[in-house]
N, CA, C and O atoms as a Tripos MOL2 file, in Angstrom:
@<TRIPOS>MOLECULE
protein
  260   259    65     0     0
PROTEIN
NO_CHARGES

@<TRIPOS>ATOM
      1 N          33.2120   48.4750  -18.5380 N.3       1 MET1
      2 CA         34.1500   49.3800  -17.8980 C.3       1 MET1
      3 C          33.3620   50.3510  -17.0250 C.2       1 MET1
      4 O          32.4050   50.9690  -17.4920 O.2       1 MET1
      5 N          33.7500   50.4870  -15.7870 N.am      2 GLY2
      6 CA         33.0310   51.3580  -14.8580 C.3       2 GLY2
      7 C          33.6010   52.7610  -14.8400 C.2       2 GLY2
      8 O          34.7210   53.0070  -15.2870 O.2       2 GLY2
      9 N          32.8190   53.6520  -14.3240 N.am      3 ILE3
     10 CA         33.2460   55.0450  -14.1720 C.3       3 ILE3
     11 C          33.6640   55.2350  -12.7220 C.2       3 ILE3
     12 O          32.8990   54.9220  -11.8090 O.2       3 ILE3
     13 N          34.8580   55.7400  -12.5060 N.am      4 ASN4
     14 CA         35.3220   56.0340  -11.1520 C.3       4 ASN4
     15 C          35.2170   57.5300  -10.9130 C.2       4 ASN4
     16 O          35.7780   58.3350  -11.6560 O.2       4 ASN4
     17 N          34.4970   57.8830   -9.8740 N.am      5 LEU5
     18 CA         34.3300   59.2830   -9.5250 C.3       5 LEU5
     19 C          34.9950   59.5350   -8.1820 C.2       5 LEU5
     20 O          34.8270   58.7530   -7.2470 O.2       5 LEU5
     21 N          35.7320   60.6000   -8.0840 N.am      6 TRP6
     22 CA         36.3460   60.9840   -6.8190 C.3       6 TRP6
     23 C          36.0370   62.4480   -6.6000 C.2       6 TRP6
     24 O          36.4160   63.2920   -7.4110 O.2       6 TRP6
     25 N          35.3720   62.7490   -5.5420 N.am      7 PHE7
     26 CA         35.0420   64.1270   -5.2470 C.3       7 PHE7
     27 C          34.8740   64.2980   -3.7510 C.2       7 PHE7
     28 O          34.6530   63.3320   -3.0210 O.2       7 PHE7
     29 N          34.9800   65.5060   -3.3160 N.am      8 VAL8
     30 CA         34.8100   65.8350   -1.9120 C.3       8 VAL8
     31 C          33.4960   66.5820   -1.7650 C.2       8 VAL8
     32 O          33.1950   67.4900   -2.5410 O.2       8 VAL8
     33 N          32.7240   66.1970   -0.7730 N.am      9 VAL9
     34 CA         31.4280   66.8150   -0.5440 C.3       9 VAL9
     35 C          31.4420   67.4460    0.8450 C.2       9 VAL9
     36 O          31.9300   66.8560    1.8090 O.2       9 VAL9
     37 N          30.9070   68.6320    0.9210 N.am     10 ARG10
     38 CA         30.8090   69.3270    2.2030 C.3      10 ARG10
     39 C          29.3430   69.6270    2.4590 C.2      10 ARG10
     40 O          28.6780   70.2590    1.6380 O.2      10 ARG10
     41 N          28.8460   69.1780    3.5880 N.am     11 PHE11
     42 CA         27.4620   69.4270    3.9570 C.3      11 PHE11
     43 C          27.4120   70.6000    4.9210 C.2      11 PHE11
     44 O          28.1760   70.6530    5.8850 O.2      11 PHE11
     45 N          26.5270   71.5240    4.6650 N.am     12 ASP12
     46 CA         26.3440   72.6750    5.5410 C.3      12 ASP12
     47 C          25.0400   72.4650    6.3100 C.2      12 ASP12
     48 O          23.9560   72.4630    5.7260 O.2      12 ASP12
     49 N          25.1580   72.2920    7.5990 N.am     13 VAL13
     50 CA         23.9860   72.0150    8.4260 C.3      13 VAL13
     51 C          23.5830   73.2220    9.2690 C.2      13 VAL13
     52 O          22.8440   73.0810   10.2440 O.2      13 VAL13
     53 N          24.0640   74.3990    8.9000 N.am     14 THR14
     54 CA         23.7810   75.6130    9.6630 C.3      14 THR14
     55 C          22.2840   75.8530    9.8180 C.2      14 THR14
     56 O          21.8140   76.1080   10.9270 O.2      14 THR14
     57 N          21.5420   75.7760    8.7430 N.am     15 ASN15
     58 CA         20.0970   76.0430    8.8110 C.3      15 ASN15
     59 C          19.3690   74.9800    9.6300 C.2      15 ASN15
     60 O          18.4230   75.2910   10.3530 O.2      15 ASN15
     61 N          19.8050   73.7400    9.5170 N.am     16 THR16
     62 CA         19.1820   72.6710   10.2940 C.3      16 THR16
     63 C          19.4280   72.8840   11.7770 C.2      16 THR16
     64 O          18.5180   72.7200   12.5890 O.2      16 THR16
     65 N          20.6550   73.2470   12.1340 N.am     17 LYS17
     66 CA         20.9650   73.5180   13.5440 C.3      17 LYS17
     67 C          20.1400   74.6960   14.0540 C.2      17 LYS17
     68 O          19.6490   74.6700   15.1830 O.2      17 LYS17
     69 N          19.9880   75.7140   13.2350 N.am     18 ARG18
     70 CA         19.1870   76.8790   13.6270 C.3      18 ARG18
     71 C          17.7270   76.4780   13.8510 C.2      18 ARG18
     72 O          17.0900   76.9340   14.8010 O.2      18 ARG18
     73 N          17.2090   75.6340   12.9790 N.am     19 LEU19
     74 CA         15.8320   75.1630   13.1350 C.3      19 LEU19
     75 C          15.6680   74.3980   14.4430 C.2      19 LEU19
     76 O          14.7000   74.6160   15.1720 O.2      19 LEU19
     77 N          16.6010   73.5100   14.7430 N.am     20 ILE20
     78 CA         16.5300   72.7280   15.9780 C.3      20 ILE20
     79 C          16.5860   73.6510   17.1950 C.2      20 ILE20
     80 O          15.8550   73.4460   18.1640 O.2      20 ILE20
     81 N          17.4530   74.6690   17.1470 N.am     21 GLU21
     82 CA         17.5610   75.6160   18.2560 C.3      21 GLU21
     83 C          16.2560   76.3730   18.4820 C.2      21 GLU21
     84 O          15.9350   76.7270   19.6170 O.2      21 GLU21
     85 N          15.5060   76.6210   17.4200 N.am     22 ASP22
     86 CA         14.2420   77.3580   17.5190 C.3      22 ASP22
     87 C          13.0760   76.4860   17.9910 C.2      22 ASP22
     88 O          12.0060   77.0030   18.3130 O.2      22 ASP22
     89 N          13.2800   75.1700   18.0330 N.am     23 MET23
     90 CA         12.2180   74.2580   18.4550 C.3      23 MET23
     91 C          12.0680   74.2850   19.9740 C.2      23 MET23
     92 O          13.0270   74.5220   20.7090 O.2      23 MET23
     93 N          10.8530   74.0390   20.4190 N.am     24 SER24
     94 CA         10.6160   73.9210   21.8600 C.3      24 SER24
     95 C          11.1730   72.5840   22.3430 C.2      24 SER24
     96 O          11.4920   71.7070   21.5400 O.2      24 SER24
     97 N          11.2860   72.4410   23.6470 N.am     25 ILE25
     98 CA         11.7570   71.1850   24.2350 C.3      25 ILE25
     99 C          10.8340   70.0400   23.8180 C.2      25 ILE25
    100 O          11.3000   68.9460   23.5000 O.2      25 ILE25
    101 N           9.5310   70.2930   23.8220 N.am     26 GLU26
    102 CA          8.5610   69.2670   23.4340 C.3      26 GLU26
    103 C           8.7580   68.8490   21.9790 C.2      26 GLU26
    104 O           8.6940   67.6630   21.6540 O.2      26 GLU26
    105 N           8.9990   69.8370   21.0990 N.am     27 GLU27
    106 CA          9.2220   69.5220   19.6860 C.3      27 GLU27
    107 C          10.5210   68.7300   19.4970 C.2      27 GLU27
    108 O          10.5710   67.7980   18.6950 O.2      27 GLU27
    109 N          11.5470   69.0960   20.2220 N.am     28 ARG28
    110 CA         12.8240   68.3650   20.1240 C.3      28 ARG28
    111 C          12.6480   66.9120   20.5480 C.2      28 ARG28
    112 O          13.1950   66.0070   19.9190 O.2      28 ARG28
    113 N          11.8880   66.6910   21.6110 N.am     29 LYS29
    114 CA         11.6260   65.3250   22.0560 C.3      29 LYS29
    115 C          10.7830   64.5680   21.0380 C.2      29 LYS29
    116 O          11.0340   63.3960   20.7580 O.2      29 LYS29
    117 N           9.7930   65.2390   20.4940 N.am     30 ARG30
    118 CA          8.8820   64.5830   19.5430 C.3      30 ARG30
    119 C           9.5880   64.1870   18.2520 C.2      30 ARG30
    120 O           9.3930   63.0760   17.7590 O.2      30 ARG30
    121 N          10.3930   65.0700   17.7050 N.am     31 PHE31
    122 CA         11.0280   64.8020   16.4230 C.3      31 PHE31
    123 C          12.3840   64.1190   16.5540 C.2      31 PHE31
    124 O          12.8480   63.4870   15.6050 O.2      31 PHE31
    125 N          13.0350   64.2360   17.7300 N.am     32 ASN32
    126 CA         14.2650   63.5200   18.0340 C.3      32 ASN32
    127 C          15.2370   63.4950   16.8510 C.2      32 ASN32
    128 O          15.6210   62.4250   16.3780 O.2      32 ASN32
    129 N          15.6230   64.6550   16.3890 N.am     33 PHE33
    130 CA         16.4910   64.7680   15.2200 C.3      33 PHE33
    131 C          17.8130   65.4190   15.6150 C.2      33 PHE33
    132 O          17.8720   66.6200   15.8800 O.2      33 PHE33
    133 N          18.8640   64.6160   15.6490 N.am     34 ASP34
    134 CA         20.1940   65.0980   16.0100 C.3      34 ASP34
    135 C          21.0880   65.0120   14.7810 C.2      34 ASP34
    136 O          21.5620   63.9310   14.4320 O.2      34 ASP34
    137 N          21.3170   66.1330   14.1300 N.am     35 ILE35
    138 CA         22.1080   66.1850   12.8940 C.3      35 ILE35
    139 C          23.5280   65.6720   13.1070 C.2      35 ILE35
    140 O          24.1540   65.1580   12.1800 O.2      35 ILE35
    141 N          24.0270   65.8120   14.3230 N.am     36 GLU36
    142 CA         25.3910   65.3730   14.6320 C.3      36 GLU36
    143 C          25.5050   63.8490   14.6700 C.2      36 GLU36
    144 O          26.6080   63.3130   14.5680 O.2      36 GLU36
    145 N          24.3910   63.1530   14.8160 N.am     37 SER37
    146 CA         24.4370   61.6950   14.9390 C.3      37 SER37
    147 C          24.4190   60.9750   13.5890 C.2      37 SER37
    148 O          24.5640   59.7540   13.5430 O.2      37 SER37
    149 N          24.2460   61.7020   12.5080 N.am     38 ILE38
    150 CA         24.1750   61.0720   11.1820 C.3      38 ILE38
    151 C          25.5710   60.6720   10.7240 C.2      38 ILE38
    152 O          26.4990   61.4800   10.7530 O.2      38 ILE38
    153 N          25.7090   59.4390   10.3060 N.am     39 ASN39
    154 CA         26.9540   58.9530    9.7240 C.3      39 ASN39
    155 C          26.8620   59.2240    8.2200 C.2      39 ASN39
    156 O          26.3320   58.4070    7.4670 O.2      39 ASN39
    157 N          27.3770   60.3660    7.7960 N.am     40 TRP40
    158 CA         27.2120   60.8150    6.4150 C.3      40 TRP40
    159 C          27.8680   59.8780    5.4110 C.2      40 TRP40
    160 O          27.3200   59.6520    4.3330 O.2      40 TRP40
    161 N          29.0230   59.3330    5.7430 N.am     41 GLU41
    162 CA         29.6940   58.4120    4.8080 C.3      41 GLU41
    163 C          28.8070   57.1910    4.5520 C.2      41 GLU41
    164 O          28.6310   56.7720    3.4080 O.2      41 GLU41
    165 N          28.2550   56.6270    5.6230 N.am     42 HIS42
    166 CA         27.3510   55.4840    5.4730 C.3      42 HIS42
    167 C          26.1090   55.8860    4.6720 C.2      42 HIS42
    168 O          25.6940   55.1670    3.7630 O.2      42 HIS42
    169 N          25.5250   57.0220    5.0070 N.am     43 TYR43
    170 CA         24.3070   57.4660    4.3130 C.3      43 TYR43
    171 C          24.5450   57.6090    2.8090 C.2      43 TYR43
    172 O          23.7650   57.1030    2.0030 O.2      43 TYR43
    173 N          25.6230   58.3010    2.4350 N.am     44 ILE44
    174 CA         25.8910   58.5280    1.0140 C.3      44 ILE44
    175 C          26.1500   57.2100    0.2910 C.2      44 ILE44
    176 O          25.5670   56.9490   -0.7610 O.2      44 ILE44
    177 N          27.0250   56.3790    0.8570 N.am     45 LYS45
    178 CA         27.4110   55.1240    0.1980 C.3      45 LYS45
    179 C          26.3040   54.0730    0.2070 C.2      45 LYS45
    180 O          26.1150   53.3650   -0.7820 O.2      45 LYS45
    181 N          25.5730   53.9690    1.3130 N.am     46 SER46
    182 CA         24.6420   52.8570    1.4750 C.3      46 SER46
    183 C          23.1770   53.2040    1.2320 C.2      46 SER46
    184 O          22.3520   52.3100    1.0440 O.2      46 SER46
    185 N          22.8450   54.5000    1.2340 N.am     47 VAL47
    186 CA         21.4490   54.8990    1.0570 C.3      47 VAL47
    187 C          21.2770   55.7760   -0.1790 C.2      47 VAL47
    188 O          20.5100   55.4400   -1.0820 O.2      47 VAL47
    189 N          21.9910   56.9010   -0.2170 N.am     48 HIS48
    190 CA         21.7940   57.8810   -1.2830 C.3      48 HIS48
    191 C          22.2050   57.3460   -2.6620 C.2      48 HIS48
    192 O          21.3990   57.3440   -3.5930 O.2      48 HIS48
    193 N          23.4440   56.8960   -2.7880 N.am     49 VAL49
    194 CA         23.9300   56.4250   -4.0920 C.3      49 VAL49
    195 C          23.1220   55.2190   -4.5860 C.2      49 VAL49
    196 O          22.7280   55.1970   -5.7510 O.2      49 VAL49
    197 N          22.8620   54.2090   -3.7310 N.am     50 PRO50
    198 CA         22.0220   53.1080   -4.2310 C.3      50 PRO50
    199 C          20.6280   53.5720   -4.6670 C.2      50 PRO50
    200 O          20.0710   53.0450   -5.6290 O.2      50 PRO50
    201 N          20.0700   54.5520   -3.9650 N.am     51 GLY51
    202 CA         18.7620   55.0780   -4.3520 C.3      51 GLY51
    203 C          18.8010   55.7830   -5.6960 C.2      51 GLY51
    204 O          17.8930   55.6210   -6.5120 O.2      51 GLY51
    205 N          19.8470   56.5630   -5.9310 N.am     52 VAL52
    206 CA         20.0140   57.2410   -7.2280 C.3      52 VAL52
    207 C          20.1620   56.2020   -8.3330 C.2      52 VAL52
    208 O          19.5500   56.3150   -9.3950 O.2      52 VAL52
    209 N          20.9760   55.2000   -8.0720 N.am     53 ARG53
    210 CA         21.1890   54.1630   -9.0890 C.3      53 ARG53
    211 C          19.8950   53.4290   -9.4120 C.2      53 ARG53
    212 O          19.6030   53.1560  -10.5760 O.2      53 ARG53
    213 N          19.1130   53.1060   -8.3660 N.am     54 LYS54
    214 CA         17.8760   52.3510   -8.5730 C.3      54 LYS54
    215 C          16.7810   53.1910   -9.2260 C.2      54 LYS54
    216 O          16.1580   52.7630  -10.1970 O.2      54 LYS54
    217 N          16.5480   54.3960   -8.6830 N.am     55 HIS55
    218 CA         15.3840   55.1670   -9.1020 C.3      55 HIS55
    219 C          15.6460   56.1340  -10.2510 C.2      55 HIS55
    220 O          14.7380   56.4020  -11.0380 O.2      55 HIS55
    221 N          16.8480   56.6570  -10.3670 N.am     56 LEU56
    222 CA         17.1380   57.5910  -11.4560 C.3      56 LEU56
    223 C          17.8150   56.9140  -12.6400 C.2      56 LEU56
    224 O          17.4650   57.1620  -13.7940 O.2      56 LEU56
    225 N          18.7860   56.0570  -12.3430 N.am     57 LEU57
    226 CA         19.5330   55.4120  -13.4210 C.3      57 LEU57
    227 C          18.9080   54.0780  -13.8270 C.2      57 LEU57
    228 O          19.3020   53.4760  -14.8260 O.2      57 LEU57
    229 N          17.9360   53.6270  -13.0470 N.am     58 ARG58
    230 CA         17.2320   52.3610  -13.3160 C.3      58 ARG58
    231 C          18.1820   51.1810  -13.4380 C.2      58 ARG58
    232 O          18.0170   50.3320  -14.3140 O.2      58 ARG58
    233 N          19.1720   51.1290  -12.5660 N.am     59 GLN59
    234 CA         20.1260   50.0240  -12.5710 C.3      59 GLN59
    235 C          19.7810   49.0520  -11.4590 C.2      59 GLN59
    236 O          19.2500   49.4460  -10.4210 O.2      59 GLN59
    237 N          20.0860   47.7770  -11.6790 N.am     60 PRO60
    238 CA         19.9180   46.8270  -10.5800 C.3      60 PRO60
    239 C          20.9230   47.1200   -9.4820 C.2      60 PRO60
    240 O          21.9590   47.7240   -9.7600 O.2      60 PRO60
    241 N          20.6600   46.7170   -8.2440 N.am     61 PRO61
    242 CA         21.5570   47.0370   -7.1310 C.3      61 PRO61
    243 C          23.0150   46.6540   -7.3370 C.2      61 PRO61
    244 O          23.8980   47.3750   -6.8730 O.2      61 PRO61
    245 N          23.2970   45.5600   -8.0080 N.am     62 ALA62
    246 CA         24.6780   45.0930   -8.1720 C.3      62 ALA62
    247 C          25.3670   45.6840   -9.4080 C.2      62 ALA62
    248 O          26.5330   45.3820   -9.6610 O.2      62 ALA62
    249 N          24.6740   46.5100  -10.1700 N.am     63 ALA63
    250 CA         25.2600   47.0620  -11.3980 C.3      63 ALA63
    251 C          26.4330   47.9740  -11.0740 C.2      63 ALA63
    252 O          26.4190   48.6800  -10.0650 O.2      63 ALA63
    253 N          27.4370   47.9570  -11.9200 N.am     64 LYS64
    254 CA         28.5810   48.8490  -11.7500 C.3      64 LYS64
    255 C          28.4280   50.0440  -12.6730 C.2      64 LYS64
    256 O          27.9560   49.9250  -13.8040 O.2      64 LYS64
    257 N          28.8390   51.1990  -12.1670 N.am     65 LEU65
    258 CA         28.7920   52.4180  -13.0010 C.3      65 LEU65
    259 C          29.8890   52.3970  -14.0170 C.2      65 LEU65
    260 O          30.0160   53.3310  -14.8090 O.2      65 LEU65
@<TRIPOS>BOND
     1     1     2 1
     2     2     3 1
     3     3     4 2
     4     3     5 am
     5     5     6 1
     6     6     7 1
     7     7     8 2
     8     7     9 am
     9     9    10 1
    10    10    11 1
    11    11    12 2
    12    11    13 am
    13    13    14 1
    14    14    15 1
    15    15    16 2
    16    15    17 am
    17    17    18 1
    18    18    19 1
    19    19    20 2
    20    19    21 am
    21    21    22 1
    22    22    23 1
    23    23    24 2
    24    23    25 am
    25    25    26 1
    26    26    27 1
    27    27    28 2
    28    27    29 am
    29    29    30 1
    30    30    31 1
    31    31    32 2
    32    31    33 am
    33    33    34 1
    34    34    35 1
    35    35    36 2
    36    35    37 am
    37    37    38 1
    38    38    39 1
    39    39    40 2
    40    39    41 am
    41    41    42 1
    42    42    43 1
    43    43    44 2
    44    43    45 am
    45    45    46 1
    46    46    47 1
    47    47    48 2
    48    47    49 am
    49    49    50 1
    50    50    51 1
    51    51    52 2
    52    51    53 am
    53    53    54 1
    54    54    55 1
    55    55    56 2
    56    55    57 am
    57    57    58 1
    58    58    59 1
    59    59    60 2
    60    59    61 am
    61    61    62 1
    62    62    63 1
    63    63    64 2
    64    63    65 am
    65    65    66 1
    66    66    67 1
    67    67    68 2
    68    67    69 am
    69    69    70 1
    70    70    71 1
    71    71    72 2
    72    71    73 am
    73    73    74 1
    74    74    75 1
    75    75    76 2
    76    75    77 am
    77    77    78 1
    78    78    79 1
    79    79    80 2
    80    79    81 am
    81    81    82 1
    82    82    83 1
    83    83    84 2
    84    83    85 am
    85    85    86 1
    86    86    87 1
    87    87    88 2
    88    87    89 am
    89    89    90 1
    90    90    91 1
    91    91    92 2
    92    91    93 am
    93    93    94 1
    94    94    95 1
    95    95    96 2
    96    95    97 am
    97    97    98 1
    98    98    99 1
    99    99   100 2
   100    99   101 am
   101   101   102 1
   102   102   103 1
   103   103   104 2
   104   103   105 am
   105   105   106 1
   106   106   107 1
   107   107   108 2
   108   107   109 am
   109   109   110 1
   110   110   111 1
   111   111   112 2
   112   111   113 am
   113   113   114 1
   114   114   115 1
   115   115   116 2
   116   115   117 am
   117   117   118 1
   118   118   119 1
   119   119   120 2
   120   119   121 am
   121   121   122 1
   122   122   123 1
   123   123   124 2
   124   123   125 am
   125   125   126 1
   126   126   127 1
   127   127   128 2
   128   127   129 am
   129   129   130 1
   130   130   131 1
   131   131   132 2
   132   131   133 am
   133   133   134 1
   134   134   135 1
   135   135   136 2
   136   135   137 am
   137   137   138 1
   138   138   139 1
   139   139   140 2
   140   139   141 am
   141   141   142 1
   142   142   143 1
   143   143   144 2
   144   143   145 am
   145   145   146 1
   146   146   147 1
   147   147   148 2
   148   147   149 am
   149   149   150 1
   150   150   151 1
   151   151   152 2
   152   151   153 am
   153   153   154 1
   154   154   155 1
   155   155   156 2
   156   155   157 am
   157   157   158 1
   158   158   159 1
   159   159   160 2
   160   159   161 am
   161   161   162 1
   162   162   163 1
   163   163   164 2
   164   163   165 am
   165   165   166 1
   166   166   167 1
   167   167   168 2
   168   167   169 am
   169   169   170 1
   170   170   171 1
   171   171   172 2
   172   171   173 am
   173   173   174 1
   174   174   175 1
   175   175   176 2
   176   175   177 am
   177   177   178 1
   178   178   179 1
   179   179   180 2
   180   179   181 am
   181   181   182 1
   182   182   183 1
   183   183   184 2
   184   183   185 am
   185   185   186 1
   186   186   187 1
   187   187   188 2
   188   187   189 am
   189   189   190 1
   190   190   191 1
   191   191   192 2
   192   191   193 am
   193   193   194 1
   194   194   195 1
   195   195   196 2
   196   195   197 am
   197   197   198 1
   198   198   199 1
   199   199   200 2
   200   199   201 am
   201   201   202 1
   202   202   203 1
   203   203   204 2
   204   203   205 am
   205   205   206 1
   206   206   207 1
   207   207   208 2
   208   207   209 am
   209   209   210 1
   210   210   211 1
   211   211   212 2
   212   211   213 am
   213   213   214 1
   214   214   215 1
   215   215   216 2
   216   215   217 am
   217   217   218 1
   218   218   219 1
   219   219   220 2
   220   219   221 am
   221   221   222 1
   222   222   223 1
   223   223   224 2
   224   223   225 am
   225   225   226 1
   226   226   227 1
   227   227   228 2
   228   227   229 am
   229   229   230 1
   230   230   231 1
   231   231   232 2
   232   231   233 am
   233   233   234 1
   234   234   235 1
   235   235   236 2
   236   235   237 am
   237   237   238 1
   238   238   239 1
   239   239   240 2
   240   239   241 am
   241   241   242 1
   242   242   243 1
   243   243   244 2
   244   243   245 am
   245   245   246 1
   246   246   247 1
   247   247   248 2
   248   247   249 am
   249   249   250 1
   250   250   251 1
   251   251   252 2
   252   251   253 am
   253   253   254 1
   254   254   255 1
   255   255   256 2
   256   255   257 am
   257   257   258 1
   258   258   259 1
   259   259   260 2
@<TRIPOS>SUBSTRUCTURE
     1 MET1         2 RESIDUE 1 A MET
     2 GLY2         6 RESIDUE 1 A GLY
     3 ILE3        10 RESIDUE 1 A ILE
     4 ASN4        14 RESIDUE 1 A ASN
     5 LEU5        18 RESIDUE 1 A LEU
     6 TRP6        22 RESIDUE 1 A TRP
     7 PHE7        26 RESIDUE 1 A PHE
     8 VAL8        30 RESIDUE 1 A VAL
     9 VAL9        34 RESIDUE 1 A VAL
    10 ARG10       38 RESIDUE 1 A ARG
    11 PHE11       42 RESIDUE 1 A PHE
    12 ASP12       46 RESIDUE 1 A ASP
    13 VAL13       50 RESIDUE 1 A VAL
    14 THR14       54 RESIDUE 1 A THR
    15 ASN15       58 RESIDUE 1 A ASN
    16 THR16       62 RESIDUE 1 A THR
    17 LYS17       66 RESIDUE 1 A LYS
    18 ARG18       70 RESIDUE 1 A ARG
    19 LEU19       74 RESIDUE 1 A LEU
    20 ILE20       78 RESIDUE 1 A ILE
    21 GLU21       82 RESIDUE 1 A GLU
    22 ASP22       86 RESIDUE 1 A ASP
    23 MET23       90 RESIDUE 1 A MET
    24 SER24       94 RESIDUE 1 A SER
    25 ILE25       98 RESIDUE 1 A ILE
    26 GLU26      102 RESIDUE 1 A GLU
    27 GLU27      106 RESIDUE 1 A GLU
    28 ARG28      110 RESIDUE 1 A ARG
    29 LYS29      114 RESIDUE 1 A LYS
    30 ARG30      118 RESIDUE 1 A ARG
    31 PHE31      122 RESIDUE 1 A PHE
    32 ASN32      126 RESIDUE 1 A ASN
    33 PHE33      130 RESIDUE 1 A PHE
    34 ASP34      134 RESIDUE 1 A ASP
    35 ILE35      138 RESIDUE 1 A ILE
    36 GLU36      142 RESIDUE 1 A GLU
    37 SER37      146 RESIDUE 1 A SER
    38 ILE38      150 RESIDUE 1 A ILE
    39 ASN39      154 RESIDUE 1 A ASN
    40 TRP40      158 RESIDUE 1 A TRP
    41 GLU41      162 RESIDUE 1 A GLU
    42 HIS42      166 RESIDUE 1 A HIS
    43 TYR43      170 RESIDUE 1 A TYR
    44 ILE44      174 RESIDUE 1 A ILE
    45 LYS45      178 RESIDUE 1 A LYS
    46 SER46      182 RESIDUE 1 A SER
    47 VAL47      186 RESIDUE 1 A VAL
    48 HIS48      190 RESIDUE 1 A HIS
    49 VAL49      194 RESIDUE 1 A VAL
    50 PRO50      198 RESIDUE 1 A PRO
    51 GLY51      202 RESIDUE 1 A GLY
    52 VAL52      206 RESIDUE 1 A VAL
    53 ARG53      210 RESIDUE 1 A ARG
    54 LYS54      214 RESIDUE 1 A LYS
    55 HIS55      218 RESIDUE 1 A HIS
    56 LEU56      222 RESIDUE 1 A LEU
    57 LEU57      226 RESIDUE 1 A LEU
    58 ARG58      230 RESIDUE 1 A ARG
    59 GLN59      234 RESIDUE 1 A GLN
    60 PRO60      238 RESIDUE 1 A PRO
    61 PRO61      242 RESIDUE 1 A PRO
    62 ALA62      246 RESIDUE 1 A ALA
    63 ALA63      250 RESIDUE 1 A ALA
    64 LYS64      254 RESIDUE 1 A LYS
    65 LEU65      258 RESIDUE 1 A LEU
């Protein structure tokens, strides 16, 4: 039997935006980091959660919670 979790997550990128604004043009080009371009739903579902399951919960990729 799996565990179903439903929750809403809000990411605050204020500090990241402030950091980018403080960077020089050269630094912005070098690091090429656009916080607005991140697909958060994809990241959480396809990167973060599988990583937690693999490295913290020690579950195989296909395991159900």
